[in-house]
C-alpha positions in Angstrom: 5.4 1.9 47.4 7.8 0.4 45.3 10.2 0.8 42.4 10.8 -0.7 39.6 13.2 -0.2 36.8 12.0 0.3 32.5 13.1 -3.0 32.3 11.2 -4.8 34.6 7.8 -2.7 33.7 8.0 -4.4 30.1 8.5 -7.8 31.7 5.3 -7.0 33.7 3.4 -5.7 31.1 4.2 -8.6 28.8 3.6 -11.4 31.3 0.2 -9.7 31.8 -0.7 -9.7 27.8 0.0 -13.7 27.9 3.0 -13.2 26.1 4.9 -16.8 26.6 8.0 -16.6 24.5 10.4 -13.7 23.6 13.1 -14.7 21.1 16.4 -12.6 20.5 19.8 -11.6 21.5 21.5 -9.6 24.5 23.6 -6.8 24.6 23.9 -3.0 25.3 21.0 -2.0 26.0 18.3 -4.9 26.4 20.2 -7.5 28.7 18.3 -6.3 31.4 14.8 -6.6 29.5 16.1 -10.3 28.9 16.8 -10.8 32.5 13.5 -9.4 33.6 11.6 -11.4 31.3 12.8 -14.5 32.7 12.5 -13.4 36.3 8.7 -12.8 35.5 8.1 -16.1 33.7 8.3 -15.1 30.5 10.3 -17.5 28.4 13.7 -15.7 26.5 15.4 -17.5 24.0 18.8 -16.8 23.4 19.3 -16.9 19.6 22.3 -16.8 17.4 21.2 -14.4 15.0 18.6 -11.5 14.9 17.0 -12.7 11.7 16.4 -16.1 12.9 15.1 -14.7 16.3 12.3 -12.8 14.2 11.3 -15.5 12.1 10.9 -17.7 15.6 8.7 -15.1 16.8 6.2 -15.1 14.3 6.0 -18.6 13.8 5.4 -18.8 17.4 2.6 -16.4 17.3 1.0 -17.9 14.4 1.0 -21.5 16.4 -0.3 -20.1 19.5 -2.8 -17.4 17.9 -1.5 -14.5 19.9 1.8 -12.4 19.7 5.2 -13.5 20.7 8.4 -11.6 20.7 11.6 -10.6 19.6 14.2 -8.3 21.6 17.2 -6.9 19.8 19.8 -4.6 20.5 19.8 -1.1 18.9 21.3 -0.6 15.2 22.5 -3.8 13.5 20.2 -5.8 16.2 17.2 -3.8 14.7 18.2 -4.0 10.9 19.0 -7.6 11.1 15.5 -8.4 12.3 13.5 -6.5 9.6 14.2 -9.4 7.5 11.2 -11.2 9.7 9.4 -8.1 10.1 8.6 -8.3 6.2 8.2 -11.8 6.2 5.4 -12.0 8.7 3.7 -8.9 7.3 3.3 -10.2 3.6 2.5 -13.4 5.5 -0.1 -11.8 7.9 1.5 -13.0 10.7 1.4 -11.5 14.3 4.3 -10.5 16.1 6.3 -7.5 18.2 9.7 -6.5 17.6 11.4 -4.7 20.9 14.7 -2.8 19.7 16.9 -0.8 22.4 18.0 2.4 21.4 20.8 4.9 22.4 20.1 7.0 25.3 17.4 10.1 24.4 19.9 12.8 25.6 22.5 11.7 23.1 20.1 11.8 20.5 21.9 13.0 16.9 25.2 12.9 18.4 26.4 9.9 17.1 26.2 7.2 20.0 27.1 3.8 20.0 24.6 2.3 17.4 22.5 5.1 17.2 20.6 4.4 13.9 17.2 5.8 12.4 15.1 2.9 13.7 11.7 3.7 13.1 12.4 5.2 9.7 13.7 1.8 9.2 11.0 -0.6 10.6 7.8 1.7 9.1 7.2 -0.1 5.8 7.2 -3.4 7.6 4.7 -2.5 10.5 1.4 -2.0 11.1 2.3 0.1 14.0 5.8 1.5 15.2 6.6 4.1 18.1 9.0 5.0 20.4 8.1 4.8 24.2 8.4 8.1 25.4 8.1 7.8 28.9 8.6 5.1 31.5 5.5 5.6 32.7 3.9 5.3 29.6 5.3 1.7 29.1 2.0 -0.2 29.9 -0.1 2.0 27.4 2.2 1.1 24.4 2.5 -2.6 25.4 -1.1 -3.1 25.3 -1.4 -1.2 21.8 1.3 -2.8 20.3 0.4 -6.3 21.0 -3.5 -5.8 20.3 -2.8 -4.2 16.9 -0.7 -7.0 16.0 -3.4 -9.2 16.5 -6.6 -7.2 16.2 -8.1 -7.0 12.6 -5.4 -8.2 9.8 -3.0 -9.8 11.8 1.1 -8.2 11.4 3.7 -7.1 13.1 4.7 -4.2 15.6 7.8 -2.4 16.7 8.6 -0.3 20.0 11.6 1.5 20.5 12.9 1.6 23.9 15.9 3.6 25.1 18.6 2.9 27.2 17.4 5.6 29.9 14.0 4.6 30.2 15.4 0.7 30.3 17.2 1.9 33.5 14.8 4.4 34.7 12.3 3.6 37.5 8.6 3.7 38.2 6.1 3.3 40.9 5.3 -0.7 40.5 1.5 -0.3 41.2 1.4 2.4 38.1 2.5 -0.5 35.7 0.4 -3.6 37.1 -3.0 -1.5 36.9 -2.3 -2.1 33.0 -5.5 -3.5 31.3 -5.3 -7.4 30.1 -6.2 -7.3 26.3 -9.6 -7.6 25.3 -10.9 -10.7 23.6 -10.6 -10.5 19.8 -13.5 -8.8 18.0 -14.7 -10.9 14.9 -17.0 -10.4 12.4 -19.2 -12.1 9.9 -20.3 -11.6 6.6 -23.7 -10.1 5.0 -26.4 -12.2 4.8 -27.4 -11.7 1.5 -23.9 -12.5 0.3 -24.0 -15.5 2.1 -27.4 -16.2 0.0 -26.0 -15.3 -3.2 -22.6 -17.3 -2.7 -24.3 -20.0 -1.6 -27.4 -20.3 -5.2 -23.5 -19.6 -7.1 -22.1 -22.9 -5.8 -25.7 -24.7 -6.8 -24.8 -23.5 -10.4 -21.5 -24.6 -10.9 -20.5 -27.2 -13.2 -16.8 -27.6 -12.1 -16.3 -25.9 -9.0 -13.3 -25.8 -6.4 -12.8 -25.1 -2.7 -9.1 -23.2 -2.5 -7.9 -23.9 1.4 -5.4 -20.8 2.3 -3.6 -20.4 5.4 -5.9 -18.0 6.7 -7.9 -20.8 7.4 -5.5 -22.1 9.4 -4.9 -19.1 11.2 -8.7 -18.7 12.3 -8.7 -22.4 13.7 -11.8 -23.0 11.1 -10.6 -26.7 10.9 -13.7 -28.2 12.2 -16.5 -25.9 10.2 -14.3 -26.4 7.5 -14.5 -30.0 7.3 -18.2 -30.0 8.0 -18.7 -27.9 4.9 -16.3 -29.6 2.4 -18.4 -33.0 3.5 -21.8 -31.1 3.1 -21.1 -29.7 -0.5 -19.1 -33.0 -1.6 -16.7 -30.0 -3.9 -13.0 -31.0 -4.5 -10.8 -29.0 -2.7 -6.9 -27.4 -3.2 -4.9 -26.8 -0.1 -2.2 -24.1 -0.8 1.0 -25.2 1.0 0.4 -23.9 4.3 -3.4 -24.5 4.0 -2.7 -28.3 4.2 -4.0 -30.4 7.4 -7.0 -28.0 7.6 -8.9 -30.6 6.0 -7.1 -34.1 6.2 -4.7 -34.5 2.9 -6.1 -38.2 2.8 -9.4 -36.7 2.2 -11.1 -38.4 -0.9 -12.2 -34.9 -2.1 -8.3 -33.6 -2.0 -7.1 -32.7 -5.8 -3.8 -31.8 -5.3 -2.0 -34.0 -7.3 -4.3 -32.9 -10.3 -3.5 -29.1 -9.4 -3.0 -27.7 -12.4 -5.8 -29.1 -14.1 -8.2 -28.4 -11.1 -7.0 -24.5 -11.1 -7.2 -24.1 -15.0 -10.7 -25.7 -15.8 -12.4 -24.4 -12.5 -15.4 -22.2 -13.4 -16.5 -21.2 -9.8 -14.2 -21.0 -6.9 -14.6 -20.8 -3.3 -11.2 -19.0 -2.4 -10.9 -19.3 1.8 -8.4 -17.4 3.5 -6.1 -17.3 0.6 -4.9 -14.9 -2.1 -4.8 -14.8 -5.9 -0.8 -13.8 -5.7 2.1 -15.2 -7.4 1.5 -18.7 -5.9 -2.0 -18.5 -6.9 -0.5 -17.3 -10.4 -2.5 -14.0 -9.9 -6.0 -15.9 -10.7 -5.2 -15.1 -14.7 -5.1 -17.5 -17.8 -3.5 -19.8 -18.5 -3.4 -20.9 -15.2 -7.3 -20.5 -14.7 -10.6 -19.8 -16.8 -10.7 -16.3 -17.7 -14.4 -15.8 -16.8 -13.8 -18.0 -13.6 -15.9 -16.5 -10.6 -14.4 -16.1 -7.2 -16.3 -16.0 -4.4 -13.7 -15.0 -1.8 -13.9 -15.6 2.3 -11.0 -12.8 4.1 -10.2 -11.0 7.1 -8.9 -8.2 5.2 -11.1 -5.9 3.0 -8.0 -4.9 1.0 -7.2 -8.3 -0.7 -10.6 -8.6 -1.9 -10.8 -8.6 -5.7 -7.1 -8.5 -5.9 -5.6 -9.7 -9.5 -9.3 -10.2 -10.6 -12.8 -9.1 -10.0 -14.4 -10.8 -7.1 -17.4 -12.3 -8.2 -19.0 -12.5 -4.4 -17.3 -11.1 -1.2 -18.1 -12.4 2.1 -15.9 -10.3 4.5 -15.7 -11.6 8.1 -13.9 -14.2 10.3 -13.3 -17.7 8.8 -14.9 -19.8 11.5 -18.4 -17.0 11.7 -18.3 -17.2 7.6 -18.2 -20.8 7.4 -20.5 -21.4 10.1 -23.1 -18.9 7.8 -22.5 -20.9 4.6 -23.0 -24.4 6.4 -26.5 -23.0 8.1 -27.5 -21.4 4.9 -26.5 -24.9 2.6 -28.1 -27.6 5.1 -31.4 -28.3 3.7 -31.2 -26.7 0.3 -29.5 -30.2 -1.2 -26.9 -28.4 -3.5 -23.8 -31.6 -2.5 -22.3 -32.1 -6.2 -22.1 -35.2 -7.7 -19.4 -37.3 -7.1 -20.3 -39.1 -10.6 -19.9 -35.9 -12.8 -17.7 -35.7 -15.5 -15.6 -33.0 -13.5 -14.8 -35.6 -11.2 -13.7 -38.3 -13.6 -11.4 -36.0 -15.2 -9.4 -34.6 -11.7 -9.5 -38.4 -10.9 -8.0 -39.4 -14.6 -5.0 -36.7 -14.1 -4.8 -37.5 -10.4 -3.4 -41.3 -11.8 -1.7 -39.8 -14.4 0.7 -38.0 -11.8 0.3 -40.5 -9.7 2.3 -42.8 -12.6 4.7 -40.4 -13.2 5.8 -40.1 -9.8 5.7 -43.8 -8.9 8.5 -44.0 -12.1 10.9 -41.8 -10.3 10.4 -43.7 -7.2 11.3 -47.1 -9.2 14.3 -45.5 -10.6 17.0 -47.9 -9.6 20.1 -45.8 -9.9 22.2 -45.5 -7.3 22.0 -42.2 -5.9 18.9 -40.5 -4.7 16.7 -38.3 -6.0 14.0 -36.4 -4.1 11.2 -38.8 -4.6 13.0 -41.2 -3.1 14.3 -39.5 0.2 11.0 -37.9 0.7 9.1 -41.4 0.5 11.4 -42.5 3.6 10.2 -39.4 5.4 6.3 -39.9 5.0 6.6 -43.7 6.1 8.3 -42.7 9.2 6.7 -39.3 10.2 4.4 -39.4 13.0 0.9 -38.2 12.2 0.9 -34.9 14.3 4.9 -34.1 13.7 5.4 -30.6 12.8 7.2 -30.3 9.6 9.4 -27.0 8.4 10.3 -26.9 5.0 12.0 -24.8 2.7 14.9 -24.8 -0.2 13.9 -24.9 -4.1 13.0 -28.2 -5.0 13.1 -29.6 -1.7 9.9 -27.5 -0.7 8.1 -27.7 -3.9 8.6 -31.2 -4.0 8.0 -32.0 -0.5 4.7 -29.9 -0.4 3.3 -32.6 -3.0 5.0 -35.6 -1.4 4.4 -35.0 2.3 1.0 -35.5 3.5 -0.8 -33.6 6.6 -3.8 -34.6 8.7 -3.9 -31.9 11.2 -3.8 -28.0 10.6 -0.7 -25.9 11.5 1.9 -28.7 11.3 3.2 -27.5 8.1 5.6 -24.3 7.7 7.4 -23.3 5.3 9.2 -19.9 3.1 5.4 -18.9 2.7 3.9 -15.8 0.8 7.6 -13.8 0.6 9.2 -17.6 -0.3 11.8 -16.4 2.0 15.0 -18.7 2.4 16.4 -18.7 6.0 13.1 -19.4 8.3 13.4 -23.2 8.5 15.6 -23.0 11.9 14.0 -20.1 13.4 10.4 -21.6 12.6 11.4 -25.5 13.9 12.6 -23.7 17.4 9.7 -21.9 17.6 7.8 -25.3 17.0 9.6 -27.2 19.3 9.0 -24.8 22.3 5.4 -24.2 21.3 4.4 -27.9 21.1 6.7 -29.8 23.5 4.7 -33.1 23.0 5.1 -33.2 18.9 8.2 -34.0 17.2 9.5 -31.2 15.0 11.0 -32.5 11.4 12.6 -29.4 9.4 13.5 -30.4 5.5 15.9 -28.3 4.3 17.5 -27.4 1.2 21.3 -27.0 1.4 21.5 -23.5 0.6 18.3 -22.6 2.6 20.0 -24.2 5.6 22.8 -22.1 5.3 21.0 -18.9 6.1 20.9 -19.9 9.6 22.4 -22.8 10.3 24.0 -21.6 13.4 20.7 -21.9 15.0 21.8 -26.0 15.2 23.6 -24.4 18.4 20.0 -23.0 20.0 18.1 -26.0 19.3 21.3 -28.1 21.0 21.3 -25.8 23.9 17.5 -26.1 24.9 17.7 -29.2 24.0 15.0 -29.6 21.3 14.1 -32.9 20.0 14.1 -31.1 16.6 15.6 -33.5 13.2 17.3 -31.1 10.9 16.9 -33.3 7.5 19.5 -31.4 4.9 18.7 -32.4 1.1 22.2 -31.9 -0.6 22.6 -31.5 -3.9 25.2 -29.1 -3.8 23.6 -26.5 -5.1 20.7 -23.5 -5.0 17.7 -24.9 -6.6 19.4 -27.4 -9.3 22.9 -29.3 -8.0 26.5 -29.6 -9.4 28.5 -32.3 -8.5 31.7 -29.8 -8.4 32.0 -25.9 -8.0 33.6 -25.6 -11.5 32.3 -25.8 -14.8 34.2 -27.2 -17.8 35.9 -23.6 -18.5 37.0 -23.8 -15.2 34.9 -20.5 -14.0 32.9 -20.8 -10.6 29.3 -21.6 -11.1 27.5 -19.1 -9.2 24.8 -21.4 -8.1 27.3 -24.1 -6.8 27.7 -25.5 -3.5 29.5 -27.8 -1.8 28.3 -31.5 -2.4 30.9 -33.1 -0.2 29.9 -31.0 2.7 29.5 -32.7 6.0 26.9 -30.7 7.7 26.3 -33.2 10.2 29.2 -32.4 11.8 27.2 -28.9 12.8 25.0 -31.5 15.1 27.8 -33.2 16.8 30.1 -30.1 17.6 27.0 -28.6 19.8 26.2 -32.0 21.3 23.6 -33.5 18.7 23.4 -36.2 16.7 24.9 -36.3 13.0 24.5 -38.8 10.2 25.6 -38.7 6.8 23.8 -40.7 4.4 24.2 -41.6 0.7 21.7 -44.5 0.6 18.0 -45.2 1.0 18.9 -47.9 3.3 21.3 -45.5 5.2 18.6 -42.8 5.3 15.9 -45.1 7.0 18.2 -46.4 9.4 19.3 -42.6 10.2 15.8 -41.6 10.3 14.4 -44.3 12.5 17.1 -43.8 14.8 16.9 -40.1 15.4 13.1 -40.6 15.7 13.9 -42.9 18.6 15.7 -40.4 20.7 14.6 -37.2 22.2 17.7 -34.5 20.9 18.8 -32.2 18.2 19.9 -34.4 14.9 21.2 -33.1 11.8 21.0 -35.8 9.1 23.1 -35.0 5.7 21.0 -36.7 2.8 23.4 -36.9 -0.2 20.8 -35.9 -2.9 21.9 -37.1 -6.6 23.2 -33.3 -8.3 21.1 -34.0 -11.2 17.6 -34.9 -9.8 14.8 -33.2 -10.5 10.8 -33.0 -10.2 8.6 -34.4 -12.1 8.1 -32.5 -15.7 6.1 -29.3 -14.8 3.4 -28.1 -17.5 3.9 -24.5 -16.5 7.0 -22.5 -14.9 6.5 -22.3 -11.1 6.4 -18.0 -12.0 4.8 -17.0 -14.9 7.3 -13.8 -15.6 5.2 -12.8 -19.2 3.4 -9.4 -19.1 -0.4 -9.9 -18.5 -3.5 -8.1 -19.6 
């Protein structure tokens, strides 16, 4: 019989549950856990901020398809990581957070960094607990990971006090813990499948919306077959891009507003009718639109507007059911219909507007100039991370994806600051792929010190900063005509690229399209961390929008 510490017990349990990465920052009382993780071949990635570490953990979880972790110290370490829990919860991504805690025998005495950690995390997690004994570590680790992954994915939290971390237990007791069971996957009711197919057959203006839930489900092969079988136009959400190739002839993203507004029947696949899809309400949608909704979460069925037909189940299983029922029924939509003609005309009109912005010969770059260079040089299998206001919104329309899970952005919470953590996770999870993080200057500022993390781990990430000198709209300087500081202004002359140079990477400062093209080409030819600081015209904007980005008027 040999004894091991609580720290080693945690590492052994995480390894047995197939955890590959834990991100975090060491300190009292969790340093021993991080050291034990590395000893047992679970990679601990030392970050610069707990918030960025928690973002990295959820991105790794999403890309791998199983919960990866974040490890933080007690008190402020836990509270700093809560933003990551909130983002994972609303995106429905798995991850687990382990927070150190004050010694149990000093509870309520005002111990070092003593905090109400369980109460603090409780609104943002599926499961939380304080590990109450060293012998029960296997039980809590398995439950936290299983709960994070099964059903509707989401974050979980475990609290562990310093005395349990340092305590000892029989190693055999830890090694006997069971491995995680295979994920149970349900399928929809056969009668509902038949009703859905019948409704699609009657549709005059059908539309398929592909959400990131389909990317999580790994449903790309089945969904591509379904789209071709139905011959109906589809619209991907930002992180649903690439589940079906963006270059597919049925992709109507350039006519997004028209497609949503005029569709009479929508097959909603792994997406929610929240603010990102304008709540499914007029004037962005028809008042009588019929929704066929596919989701793993019963709670999300019929949210904001009634669902005509609910198909509750795993994305792959439900799509297979639809394909099986559709085959032989000859319900493929007619590409010569007035609906397709209307969409194609709108696509061409929007293309003309973009082309006019690309042909702008002014000396200063606008967003469309910059994105055209990225699009032309970007490898097909690159992972793109995107955040910022105009930077992310315009990039969503200008950057195409042929493969699933190759775009990570601010997501359902619209969280700024996720970019660097996401990029670090992507580079670690898929080491053979290029990772390009396209950042607004404001978004980059939330976690810019993680450039050090990327350099320390020799990660070939290219951080491209669109510097327009402001939050959203840009500014040439930091003061208005009255000499009063503008609250949205940032430094348009900031040299962000120097951060990469400070930590051993490459930095590039570019003002013209030619300079940008040369810098990006050079960065792609190397295998290290780079920051390209792209000076964008502060007055540059996106093409005129028919509706505001987020409706704020009262709705019935």
